[in-house]
N, C-alpha and C positions, 0 to 999 in steps of 0.2 A: 344476449345481453347488449343493452343499447349504450354506444359510446359517444358522448358529446364532449367536446373539448374546448375550454374556455379560452378565447383569445384575451392574453394579457396586454398586449401593445402592439401597434402596428408601425412599421418602419417608414420613416418620411421617405417620400419619392417612389414608395414601392406599389406593385400591383394591387395590393390589399387596400392601400390607402385610395388609389384611384378608383377602386370599386366601392369605397365607402365603408369598408368593415371598421368596426369600432371595438374598443376593448368591451368585453362583457357577451359579445357575439358567441356563438359555438358553432364548430365545424363538426358536421356529422358524417358526411362521406365524400369521397372523390371519385367520380366516374363510376358511382355505385358501389364502391368497395368501402365497407365499414373500416374506419380507422381506430384500430386497438391503442397503438401508441407512436412514439416518434419515428420508429422505423417504417410502419405502414405510410405514416404521412410523408416521409421524405423519398419513399419510394413510389408512391402514385402520384406525387405533385411534380414529378421530373417530366411528365408528358408534356407535349406541346398544346394540346386541346384537353380542356378540363371542364368539367362539370362538378361544381363544388356545391354541396347541400348545406346550407347555413340556416341556423335558428337564431334570429335577432334577440337582442338582450330584451325586446319586447314580447317574445315569444312567438314570433311569427317565423314560419319556414319560407326560404326562397332560394331558387338554384341560381347560381353565378356561372356563366359561359364565359371561359377565359381562353384566349389564345396568347401563346408567349413562347419565347426561345425554349429549346431543351435544357433543362436542367437550371433555368432561371428562377431565383427563388421568389416566392410570392411575398415576402415581407412580413409574416405573422410571427410574433412571439408569444407562445403559449405560457399560462400560468405555471404551469408543471412541466418543466423541461423534458421529463420522460414521457408526459402527456398520458399517464397512468399512475396506478397506486404501486408504490414500491413493495415488492414482495419480501416477507419477513422469512426466516428460517424457522422450521417447525421440529427441527432435530434438538435432541438433548445431549451433545457430545461431552463426552466424559472429561474433555480438556478446554472446554469452551472458556475464553477469557472474560466474556460478557458476564456469565454466571458467577464469576469471581470479583465483580465489582460491589464495592459496599453500598449500602442503601443511601440515598439522599443526594446522589448526583444528577446531573441534568438529563433530561428524559432521553435525549439522542444517543446518550452512551448506553442505553439498554437495547437500542434496537439492534437487532440480528438480521443482518440482510443476506439474502441469499436468491438474488434475483440475476438471471442469465444475462438480462439486457445490460446490466451495470458491469458484468463483467467484460463485456465489449467496450462500454463507454467509459468506465472508470478503472478498469483492471481489477476489479474485485473477484475473489474466488467463490466458487460455489459448489455445493454437494450434489448437485443434480437431483436432489430427492423431491424438489416440488415443480419439476419440470415436465410438463406434459408431452406427449407426443406431437401435439400442435405447435408447442414451444421449440421442440427439435426441428420440425419442418420450416419454421419461421427463420431459425438461425441458419439452416442450409440454404433456403430460398434467398435470403439477404446477403449471404456469405458473411456473417458476422463473426469475425475472427481478429485476433485470437480470441479464444474462450480459455479461461483460467479454472482449474478444476481442482477442488481439496479432495484427493484421493484417499489418503491417510492409510488404507490398506487395499490391497487387490484380493484379499481374502473375502468373499461375499459375507460368510457368517460373522466373522470378525467385525467386518465394517458395520453391520446390523448392531452389535453389541456396543461398539465404541460411539456410535451416533445415537443409540438408543431409538432406532427406527427400523422396523422389520422391512421396509421396503428399500433400505440403503444398499444392499447387496445387488438386488436387482437393477437399481439405478444405473449402475456401472455399465449396463449394456447400451446406454446412450453414447458411450465414449465409441463403440464399434460404428455407430452411424456417423459420428462426427469424421472418424477416420476414413470412412468409405467415401464421404463427400470431401475430403481434403481440407477440413475446417482445422486451421493452426490451432493446437492446444499447448497450454504450460499447465503444469501441475504442481501442488505442494502436499507433502506429508508432514504433520505434527507428530513427532515421534515420543511415545510414553513408554519408559521403561516396564518391560514385563508384559507389554501389550502387543505392540506392532513393530518391535525392534529385533535384532538378532535374525533368526531364521524366517520370521514374518516379513523383516524388511527385504532380505534377499529375495524371497518370493515374489513381494511386490515389485521390486526392481526389475526382475526377469519378466513379469508379466507387462509392464509398462514399456519395456524396451520393444515389445512387438508392435507398438504403436509409432516408432520412430519411422522416417523423420516428422510426420506430422505433428506428433507430440514432441515439442522441441526441448523442452526442459522440465525437470521436477526437482524443486527444492526440498531439503529434509530440514525441519527447524525443531529443536527441542521444546517440550511443553513448558508453559510457562505458568508457575503455580504462585498465587497471591496468599495473603494470610486469611482471606475471606472464602473457606473451603467448607464450612459447616454443612453437613447434608451432602457433600458432593463425594465421588468416587475417591478413593484412597490412591493417590498417585505420589510418585517420587520423581526427583530429578537426576540427570546424568552426572556422575563424577568423572574426575579427569579420566580414569581408565575407561569408563564407559563411553566417554566421547572419543577416545582414540579407537576404540573398536567399531563405532559408528564410521569414522573418517577411513579406516583400513577397507571396510566393506564397499564403501561409496568409491574409494580411489580404485579399487578392483574393477569395478563396472564401468568407470569413467574410461578406462584403458580400451576395454572391450566395445563400448559405444564408439569410441574416437576411431578405432581402427576401421571400423565398419561404415560410419556415418559422417565422420569429420566433426561430430559434436561430442563435447563430455557428458551432455544430457543430464546426469544425476549429480545434484551440489549439496554438500553439507553447508549449512549456515556458519557465519564467521563465529558464533558462539562456540560450536563443537572444537573449532581450532584454537581458539583463546584458552577455553577451559581446560583443554587437554594440552596445552603448553606447546602445540605444534606450529611450525612456519606456516603462514598463510600461503594458498597456491599463488602461483604467478598470474598475472593479469590475463594471459592467453587461454588459461584454462575455464575462466568464466565465460566463454562463447559470447562476449560481447554484453556481459552484465545482464542477461535476460531476467534474472531472479533478484535484483538489487533491492527491490522494495520488500523484499522477504528477508533482507539481512544476509544475502548471499553475495559476497564480493566487495559490500560497502567499504569494510576495513581496509582490503587492498587497494581500491581506489583513492581512499582518502591518503593512504601512505605514499602512493605513486604520485597524486597531485601535489602533496606536501613537497616531496623532494624535487619535484620538477619546477615548482614555483620558487622554492627556496633558491636554487641554482639561477633562476631568471632574476630575482630582486637584488642578488648580490652584485648583479652587474649595473644596477641602477646608478649613475653618478652621484656621489656625495651620500650614498645610502649609509656609511659607516661614521659619518660626521652627523650626528643627530643629538637634539636635546634629550635629556632622560625620560623615560617613558615607563610607567606602571599600569598594567592592565590586568584584569582578572577573567577567568572563564570556569565552567563547570564541567563535569563528566560523570556518567553513572560509573559503576564499579566494572563492568565489561570492558570498558575503553579507557580506563584510568590509566594504564601502563602506556598505552600508545600515546594519549594525549599528553602525559607528562614528558615523555621522550621527546615529543616534538616541540614542547615548550622549552625543554632544556637545549635542544639543537638551535633554536632560534636565539636563546640568551647566550649562547656559546659564540655564535657567529657575531651578535650585535650585543656588545657590553653595555651599551646605553639602554638596553630593553629589561625589564623584569616582568615576567608572566607568571601570576599565581593561579595554579590549577587547583580547584576544590573538588574532590570526589563527594557526590552527595548520596547518602544511604537513603533507600527509598522506606521512608517510614509508613508512609501512606499505604501502599501496598503490601509491604513486607520486604525484608532484606534479600529474599530470593529473585526478586525482580531487580535485575542489575543494568537494564538497558537505559541510556540516556533519555530517549523518547517517552518514557513513562514516569519521569520526575514530575512532581507537582509544585505549585507555587509556595505552598506552606513549607514544604520540606526545605525549598531552597532559601527561604527567608529564615527559618530556624536555624539552619546549619552555617548561614553565613553572616549572621548577626555578630558584630565585634570583629569580622575578620578584615584583613587588609585588602580591600578591593580596588585601590588604586584610582587610576583617572576614570575608568569605566569597566563595567562588568558586562562580557559577551555571553549569550545565551544561545544554544544552538536552536534553529527553528523547529526541529522536530519536538520541541519541549511544549509547544503552543498550537493550537488548531490552525489548520491551514487557513493562511489570509486573514488570522485573526490573532489577538493578544492575549488569549484565553487558556489558561493551564487546565488540565483535567479536574482539578478540585474547584473550578470556577474562579479562582485566583487571576486578577489580570496584571499584565505588567508593569502598569503604573502603580499599582499597590505595593509591587516588590521593590520599584524605585523609592516609593516613599518610606517603606519600613527600613531600607537598607541605606538610604541617604547616598544613592550612587546612580548615575545615570546608567542605562542599560541599552544595549543594542542586540536585536534579534539577527543572527547570522546564518547563512547556508552552512549546512553540515558538510563542507567540502575541505579537502587539504588546500585548495587555492584560498578559499576565503579565510580560512585560519590564518595562513601567513598574513595576508594583506591586512586583517583586521588587528592583529596582535601588533603588528608594526605601524599601524595607523597610516597605510598607504590607501590612495584611491584604487577602486576597484573598476 
């Protein structure tokens, strides 16, 4: 397969500019090595002497001979940052959230990523099912770690059923190769009642512990079910009793793993603790919050940050003498109690402050979706109309697309501002930022 990579731009003062490379030119090979993607490019371009085969935008091929310092960058920016097509998932997982999206959303929300390279670059989780032996060899060759793996179960037959892929069980053998090569891994299990919980979960934990400490952590998260499941597998969610049973099992093996490896290793997501009405684990039990992006330890971190920041701001000179301030924020059902407690703690300490916390029901996806990060613009508008929003409304940043102001339903923040006639700020989902924003302090 021929690979030609289009130059998007050339950095000023770079080697590429000196050689006359221009946007539209194409890189074919370096020192005779075909460039599949960004990892090949970075690896082969580190040499001090390079022969770079280029196809100009006029269709002519030429060889550029380059002498440079080791690791000196050529100054080429490619049109596609990965320098290859993104690989989509070919599984039909019974719990897939993307399959539960309603029709009519923007196209990117229907793309199922399962690309091992993005696991390294962006922290995405992969199933290993569309990874070839060549892909495995490249990961080991370039030491691309950590690799994040969606295990779901270590029972090969059950994994085939849950992923609707007859190769899903055999794909687990790739983990052995990563383990033997010392490629750091993290894992996740989406837990579905009656499928991979109970005895199956215990079996999976035991099997996964064999890969410690190269496999550093595994998160266990409950399946999320929207109202758009027509034609999909019949699944249920965990009640308080079921969540407690999951926690008990996980904490049992946390103790075993910690005694042997100094890692707690297996972690239940915050949702299990909140639904079960259990106290969240202390910060030390999260092993440095390796799984925080999977909803593991985020609540504990926010609580600890809030408490520490509250004590710090109480020492600010004149903080108790302040003009009256009224602001608002929102939360999903899951974190409603925590957010309200923090607002109450602030108002108790600072009588001049009023914080309105509004719990937004997810009418868009269904009330079974309780996390703040899946709230949409229209639900926020509809449920806040006529409410006392005060001087400003603060929305957690996980409600909108990273680096943008758009919600999952394509509503943008300025539209919400116009509808509610209130200024809006997007703030980081942290305990520190909550304190500073509610109090109107500079961060």
